[in-house]
C-alpha positions in Angstrom: -57.5 -31.5 87.3 -57.3 -28.3 89.8 -54.3 -26.6 87.7 -56.4 -26.7 84.7 -59.4 -25.7 86.3 -57.8 -22.8 87.8 -56.2 -21.5 84.8 -59.6 -21.7 83.1 -60.4 -18.7 85.5 -57.7 -16.5 83.9 -59.5 -14.6 81.4 -56.6 -13.2 79.2 -54.3 -16.5 79.4 -57.9 -18.3 77.8 -58.0 -15.4 75.4 -54.5 -15.8 73.9 -54.6 -19.3 74.2 -57.5 -19.4 72.0 -56.0 -17.2 69.3 -53.0 -18.8 69.3 -54.6 -22.5 68.7 -56.8 -21.0 65.7 -53.5 -19.3 64.0 -51.5 -22.7 64.8 -54.0 -24.7 62.7 -54.4 -22.5 60.4 -50.5 -22.4 59.6 -50.5 -26.2 60.2 -52.4 -26.3 57.4 -50.2 -24.4 55.1 -46.9 -26.3 56.4 -49.0 -29.2 55.0 -49.0 -28.4 51.9 -46.2 -26.1 51.0 -44.2 -29.2 50.2 -46.9 -30.5 48.4 -47.2 -27.7 46.1 -43.8 -27.2 45.7 -43.2 -30.5 44.5 -45.8 -30.5 42.4 -44.4 -27.3 40.5 -41.2 -28.5 40.3 -40.8 -32.5 40.7 -37.9 -32.4 43.0 -37.0 -32.8 46.7 -34.6 -30.0 47.0 -36.4 -27.7 45.3 -39.5 -28.2 47.4 -37.6 -28.4 50.9 -36.7 -24.3 49.7 -40.1 -23.3 50.8 -39.9 -24.9 54.3 -36.1 -23.8 54.5 -37.4 -20.1 54.0 -39.4 -20.0 56.5 -37.5 -21.6 59.0 -34.6 -18.9 58.0 -37.1 -15.9 58.3 -38.0 -17.0 61.9 -34.8 -18.1 63.0 -33.3 -15.0 61.1 -35.7 -12.5 63.2 -36.0 -14.3 66.7 -33.0 -12.4 68.5 -33.9 -8.9 67.7 -37.3 -9.6 68.3 -36.7 -10.7 71.6 -34.7 -7.3 72.5 -37.9 -5.8 70.9 -40.5 -7.6 73.1 -38.0 -6.3 76.2 -38.6 -3.0 74.8 -42.2 -2.4 73.4 -45.7 -3.1 74.0 -45.8 -6.4 73.3 -49.4 -6.4 72.2 -48.9 -4.1 69.3 -45.8 -6.2 68.3 -48.6 -9.3 68.2 -50.9 -7.0 66.4 -48.5 -6.6 63.5 -46.9 -9.6 63.0 -50.5 -11.4 63.0 -51.9 -8.7 60.5 -48.5 -9.7 57.9 -49.3 -13.2 58.6 -53.0 -12.3 57.3 -52.1 -10.7 54.4 -49.2 -12.7 53.1 -51.3 -15.9 53.2 -54.0 -13.9 51.8 -52.1 -13.0 48.8 -51.4 -16.8 48.0 -55.3 -17.1 47.8 -55.8 -14.6 45.6 -53.1 -15.6 43.2 -53.9 -19.6 43.5 -57.4 -18.4 42.6 -56.3 -16.4 39.6 -54.2 -19.6 38.5 -50.5 -17.7 38.8 -49.1 -20.0 41.9 -45.6 -20.4 41.3 -42.9 -21.7 43.3 -41.3 -17.9 43.8 -44.6 -16.3 45.5 -44.6 -19.8 47.7 -40.8 -19.1 48.9 -41.3 -15.3 49.1 -45.1 -15.7 51.7 -43.0 -18.5 53.7 -40.1 -16.3 54.3 -42.1 -13.6 55.3 -44.3 -15.5 57.6 -41.4 -17.2 59.0 -40.1 -13.3 59.8 -43.9 -12.6 61.1 -43.5 -16.2 63.4 -39.8 -14.8 64.9 -41.2 -11.7 65.6 -44.2 -13.0 67.4 -42.9 -15.5 69.7 -40.9 -13.8 72.0 -43.7 -11.3 72.3 -46.4 -14.0 72.8 -43.7 -15.8 75.4 -43.4 -12.5 77.6 -47.0 -12.1 77.7 -48.0 -15.4 79.2 -45.0 -14.5 81.8 -47.1 -11.2 82.6 -50.5 -13.1 82.8 -49.8 -16.1 84.4 -48.5 -16.8 88.5 -45.2 -18.6 88.5 -47.4 -21.4 89.9 -49.4 -21.9 87.1 -47.0 -22.4 84.8 -46.3 -25.8 83.9 -50.3 -25.9 83.3 -50.0 -23.0 80.9 -47.2 -24.0 79.2 -48.8 -27.9 79.3 -51.7 -26.1 77.6 -49.4 -24.3 74.8 -48.0 -27.7 74.2 -51.7 -29.2 74.0 -52.5 -26.4 71.5 -49.6 -27.2 69.1 -50.9 -30.8 69.0 -54.2 -29.8 68.2 -52.9 -28.3 64.9 -50.9 -31.3 64.0 -54.1 -33.7 64.8 -56.0 -31.8 62.6 -53.4 -30.0 60.7 -53.1 -33.0 58.5 -56.0 -34.5 57.5 -57.5 -31.0 57.2 -54.9 -29.8 55.3 -55.1 -32.6 52.5 -59.0 -32.6 52.7 -58.7 -28.7 51.4 -55.7 -29.4 48.9 -57.9 -32.1 47.6 -60.6 -29.2 46.6 -58.2 -27.1 45.5 -54.2 -26.4 46.2 -54.8 -22.9 47.5 -57.8 -23.2 49.9 -55.9 -23.7 52.9 -53.8 -20.3 52.5 -57.5 -18.9 53.1 -57.9 -20.9 55.9 -54.8 -19.7 57.3 -55.6 -16.1 56.7 -58.5 -16.3 58.7 -57.3 -17.9 61.4 -54.8 -14.9 61.6 -57.2 -12.3 61.5 -58.8 -14.2 64.2 -55.3 -14.0 66.6 -55.6 -10.0 65.9 -58.7 -10.0 67.5 -58.2 -12.2 70.2 -55.1 -10.1 71.2 -56.6 -6.9 71.0 -59.2 -8.0 73.3 -56.7 -9.1 76.3 -57.1 -6.2 79.4 -53.7 -7.0 80.9 -51.2 -4.5 80.1 -48.5 -6.0 78.1 -46.1 -3.6 77.7 -42.8 -4.2 78.4 -40.7 -3.1 82.0 -39.1 0.6 81.8 -35.5 0.7 81.9 -33.2 2.5 80.8 -31.8 2.3 76.9 -28.9 0.3 76.2 -26.9 -0.7 72.9 -28.3 -3.6 70.8 -25.6 -5.4 70.8 -25.7 -5.1 74.6 -29.4 -6.1 75.3 -28.2 -9.2 73.5 -25.5 -10.0 75.1 -27.7 -9.9 78.6 -30.1 -13.0 76.5 -27.0 -15.0 75.2 -24.8 -14.4 78.9 -27.6 -15.5 80.6 -27.9 -18.9 79.0 -24.5 -19.4 78.7 -23.6 -18.6 82.1 -25.6 -21.5 83.6 -24.2 -25.4 82.7 -28.1 -26.5 82.9 -29.0 -24.3 80.0 -25.2 -24.4 77.8 -26.0 -28.3 77.4 -29.9 -28.0 76.7 -29.2 -25.6 73.8 -26.6 -27.6 72.5 -28.9 -30.9 72.4 -31.9 -28.8 71.6 -30.2 -27.4 68.3 -29.1 -30.8 66.8 -32.0 -32.9 67.6 -34.4 -30.3 65.9 -31.6 -30.8 62.7 -32.0 -34.3 63.0 -35.5 -35.1 63.7 -36.5 -32.6 60.8 -34.5 -33.6 58.7 -35.7 -37.3 59.4 -39.5 -36.7 59.1 -38.7 -34.7 56.2 -37.2 -38.1 54.4 -40.3 -40.0 55.7 -43.0 -37.2 54.2 -40.8 -37.0 50.8 -40.7 -40.7 50.7 -44.4 -41.7 50.9 -44.8 -38.5 48.4 -42.6 -40.5 45.7 -44.3 -43.3 46.6 -47.8 -42.1 45.4 -49.1 -41.8 48.8 -52.6 -40.5 49.1 -52.3 -37.0 50.8 -54.7 -37.9 53.1 -52.8 -41.2 54.2 -49.6 -39.3 54.5 -52.0 -36.7 56.5 -52.9 -39.5 59.1 -48.9 -39.2 60.1 -49.7 -35.5 61.5 -53.1 -36.7 63.2 -50.8 -39.4 65.0 -48.4 -37.5 65.8 -51.4 -35.1 67.7 -53.2 -37.3 69.5 -49.6 -38.7 71.0 -49.1 -34.9 71.6 -52.5 -34.1 73.4 -52.3 -37.1 75.5 -48.2 -36.4 76.5 -49.9 -32.5 77.2 -52.4 -33.6 79.6 -50.1 -35.3 81.3 -47.8 -33.0 81.8 -48.7 -31.1 84.6 -48.5 -34.0 86.9 -45.6 -35.5 85.6 -43.7 -32.2 85.7 -44.9 -31.6 89.3 -43.7 -35.2 90.6 -40.7 -35.8 88.4 -37.1 -34.5 88.9 -36.8 -31.8 85.8 -33.3 -32.9 85.0 -34.1 -36.8 85.1 -37.4 -35.9 83.1 -35.2 -33.5 80.5 -32.7 -37.3 80.0 -35.7 -39.0 79.6 -37.1 -37.3 76.6 -33.7 -37.4 75.1 -33.9 -40.8 74.5 -37.6 -40.9 73.9 -36.8 -38.7 70.8 -34.7 -41.6 69.9 -36.2 -45.2 70.1 -39.4 -44.7 68.4 -37.5 -43.7 65.6 -36.1 -47.2 65.0 -38.5 -48.9 62.9 -38.8 -46.1 60.2 -35.5 -47.6 59.1 -37.0 -50.5 57.8 -40.6 -49.7 56.7 -41.7 -46.6 54.6 -45.3 -47.2 55.3 -47.4 -44.3 56.7 -49.1 -46.6 59.4 -45.2 -47.5 60.6 -44.5 -43.6 60.5 -47.8 -43.1 62.4 -46.9 -45.6 65.1 -43.2 -44.0 65.4 -44.8 -40.3 65.6 -47.0 -41.3 68.0 -44.8 -42.5 70.9 -42.1 -39.6 69.7 -44.7 -37.2 70.4 -45.7 -38.7 74.0 -43.4 -37.8 76.0 -42.4 -34.5 74.1 -44.8 -32.2 75.4 -43.8 -33.0 79.0 -40.4 -32.1 78.2 -41.0 -28.9 76.4 -43.3 -27.3 78.9 -41.3 -28.5 82.0 -38.0 -27.3 80.6 -39.6 -23.8 79.8 -41.4 -23.7 82.9 -38.1 -23.8 84.7 -36.5 -21.0 82.4 -39.4 -18.7 82.6 -39.0 -19.4 86.5 -35.6 -18.5 86.9 -35.5 -15.5 84.5 -35.7 -12.0 85.8 -38.9 -10.4 84.0 -36.6 -7.9 82.5 -34.9 -10.5 80.0 -37.9 -12.6 79.6 -38.0 -11.6 75.8 -34.2 -12.2 75.2 -33.7 -15.2 77.1 -37.1 -16.6 75.5 -35.7 -15.7 71.9 -32.3 -16.9 72.1 -33.4 -20.4 73.8 -35.9 -20.8 70.7 -33.1 -18.9 68.0 -30.6 -21.4 69.2 -32.9 -24.6 69.4 -33.8 -23.7 65.7 -31.1 -22.1 64.6 -29.5 -25.3 62.5 -33.4 -26.0 61.2 -33.4 -24.2 57.7 -30.6 -26.9 56.8 -33.3 -29.7 57.8 -35.2 -30.1 54.9 -32.0 -29.9 52.7 -30.0 -32.3 54.6 -32.9 -35.2 54.4 -33.4 -33.7 50.7 -29.6 -34.5 49.8 -29.9 -37.7 51.9 -32.9 -38.4 50.1 -31.8 -38.0 46.9 -28.1 -39.8 47.0 -28.2 -42.3 49.5 -31.9 -43.7 49.3 -34.4 -43.5 52.2 -33.4 -47.0 54.1 -29.6 -44.9 55.1 -30.9 -41.6 55.5 -33.2 -42.7 58.1 -30.6 -45.3 59.6 -28.3 -42.1 59.8 -30.5 -39.8 61.6 -31.5 -42.6 63.8 -28.1 -43.2 64.9 -27.4 -39.2 65.6 -30.8 -39.4 68.0 -29.1 -41.5 70.3 -25.6 -40.0 70.3 -27.5 -36.8 71.2 -29.6 -38.6 74.2 -26.1 -40.1 75.0 -25.0 -36.0 75.4 -27.7 -35.6 77.9 -27.4 -38.7 79.8 -23.8 -37.8 80.6 -24.6 -34.5 82.0 -24.5 -34.1 85.4 -26.0 -30.0 85.0 -29.0 -31.9 83.5 -29.5 -35.1 85.7 -29.3 -32.9 88.6 -32.2 -30.1 88.2 -35.0 -31.2 90.9 -38.7 -30.9 90.8 -40.2 -27.1 90.7 -41.3 -26.8 94.3 -37.6 -26.7 94.6 -36.8 -24.9 91.6 -36.1 -21.5 93.6 -33.4 -22.9 96.0 -31.4 -25.2 93.9 -30.6 -22.0 91.4 -27.2 -21.2 91.4 -26.5 -17.6 91.0 -24.1 -16.7 88.2 -23.7 -13.4 86.6 -25.9 -11.9 84.4 -24.1 -11.2 81.0 -20.9 -12.9 79.4 -18.7 -10.8 77.3 -21.5 -8.1 77.5 
């Protein structure tokens, strides 16, 4: 695989990737045990959902101003501060657990704080990758980033379940250490990660530039609508699946295998991503990913078995890394450097803005409608969203990467700025 071999010689990307992989694994442990601990403390699916909602709410609330920040100040400094905050927050949970004072309020507070830290970190990290990686290596680099996330999914569930079985707070110790390692790796990057120098502008105008750049291009406009609603539906569905297994007293280790199956599927998809992105038109690949977010979920409506959930998540994640890496590479390749932070944060913000509602939606459907009706309704919603992508000419017409520079239509950089 020439692309992977060439990128492996990029020292700064490799350092960033290792640190982010360790940090992502630590966060996967904590996110796995958050609902288990919250449910054990409260006995309520809706209360358990509050912890994940707090994390997602903090993340989404921070993304847009963090995008502006990433285009104005040193991105290395942002990543160091965010990683340090995450380390301190998870360490506080570990200490509270060790002395027997772990409470629901503390869980919610840490989830909120670490969500804010993640929201600040992500746009800076995305901009840093664009700085240290050449355009032709972007699909491979972002495929490796997808692999990083699925390594965390592969190991996070089983390891989180094993650590949780020893004692509730042990996963938080590991997560605190992982954030400390992320701080160390970021500090070792040699490339100058300072933002491009620009004339100071009002915050409102800078935010509008990011939105305007996306809104002026039909491909991104349609994709943002699809991504936000698909994230809501799929995350609500898997919250229902997880809580249904918890209510059925499925052992935590078996619940963790669902994350393992997702991780295996994601790793296989990430390995194949550079080749598929290079050979297939990006638009058609995006449509294919839309249906891949629907069809594999159908069996979940008929079975609550953890083994069925493993099979469905495996199939769901096979093409997901390909779509994410292809779409992100296209966005980064056509976006001016001075807009990288804001366009990246705008994309992530819109895609994730309704995700804090996902666990609440899933918890409400589970408590009021039951697992079968809840999952069936959510699967139908994914099919309608896939049909939206299929019907969009702006999505279907985007070519393969070799044709990106000549295919991108010109458009005003701002709308309503």
